[in-house]
Steps between C-alpha positions, in 0.01 A plus 500: 500500500648217304776657292604207284295371213575210254467655153610226268178304528301770321723492195483120485126501553455706181643226289376199687150588630313710252380271237251748352585838373357842426487643156582862446250680711268203513456172685575194284428252770497441876816571694585279796653670813846396613531256786580722809478487869185601668661728756491869404468840663345801323689815603270808528699783644320769700611796705781385726440126470465216254163350475401164357464135582778284624536131413577238752843440347642844476452855355491528122398780281181456295486381137762223521252220512212376286328349796472615862276418789286277283450761219638447153534726200396303193504649145232359278434487124352819354407640164761684290600837650383409852665376820298294741574327834342363809583498866418167647438474876592241760197292384643483147219702348519851348466781742205731424502736799762764545535812714556845338849616574615839362186542305524158324444135569798389286824673401692322226857603447717369211863560400769322303752330711755762411259751666394663173143520363329582837116497490245543775148399404167405668327193362126436522366203701248259337244299698707191452800650682692586183683827475527649143683803361646608160832335496772718655774279351586724212803335354750208498673412826504320830234661712394498866139563592394599858154469623442736803178435683315431828263200504193567709572354844872478436806727516656690211706291260733554203551191281730486198538282197740497203372530141664499165431680178700346214700715267856650483627568854748778562597558862514867606722586788349670802545881468743641763382650819367858472294749688322656208291365202264633247181365366256667250639844572494458881815495712498283819775527754586258777622588844599227744657166469367152591679326785498114540300381796373839620249757402614780276320817391480549119361824364418540136440851366312569172549807279420598142704748308680604815173575680396286798182297442271586789180340360577133493181305478404203716595163350402182673419694816828684519708779319758240407537132469843332533611152408866378562647192338839348591733417212545133444225318685246790469400507858193726521439786730180697464520816712265795549549865590476678828152655518191479273301745294257690705653424839556877571877478508618343174560741213439394136856539407761577400654262756375150579672325792526125554633292790644174376716217607702290264610149592860503389802674356471517124351689198129580483279651242244751631179566293296813606155531359353852526199661344483854358267648229291187508778267397719259702866501427791282632839634604772235544819511707786266583610514859767291687413409860790506735713722281597865503246755369443466121652770276257749356416444129236346270402151596498396134852603422716223341749330721598178662248319723480602861650271761265218587489158658718269296274303273423486134218730392269336231444677178236753384491765233317818571670818601502612857340820596270497198210757538148423450454176703129398498292498820147366519 
């Protein structure tokens, strides 16, 4: 995989490209995508191998580009409190036919560029090809939105675009690496460490009050849903667990195992969605690929940022590891 990414263009694009802005939790006008290359690779890790499409010019993780293989992510004007966008196809018209992948036709992931404020929602598609959802941009900051989808007749894609919500911006450092975190009374522990350029096994175990949770509920066709984002350029990796509910071998907890491959040395933020008691929760971890095993401890403990590729991280303001992320 290509292990070197140019990061500075993203920060410059925030100031130079986005002429329209988002109000707090609402769209105030259309946002134009940054000018980016059309060569992208969406990384979808499976058991023992990395899936996904390869571009003709190299191997890139998903989410780095606003356009790829003729498809473009285009935010559009929407009423207050709503976020809307289209995917335009090679013919320049909005795409209206999508395959279902992991129970949904569209997965929309948003996070501030400092990797706080993570949200995973599922917009609704209109007959005109416009996707709409209650705005997941819940505060000031420089945001990145990822559209994860499969157009009918095409391969899986993850496109990304930068967005801004005006207001006071306070950068929050990335929490240090850890192997345990808590969310809404649940403790999630991580075993395993990602390794650049090769598949690594990551097992996340869920407990509550010291008791293993053995009744995890299916969410998006699995007992867990994991997204990884690289600090700096926010390269996107969307991985899924080994086994599926009802396959006769996969237990509903407490452990959920993933097989993932990261593209480079550096710091990554992992977001595990799991469902129990009818509610989806998100556990967050910082991991460093290519480093020694992370020390045990809460992922949200204060401390200096974890090692990462040398590049400035744009600002954001929400706390990391905040419980109660919304899921639609």
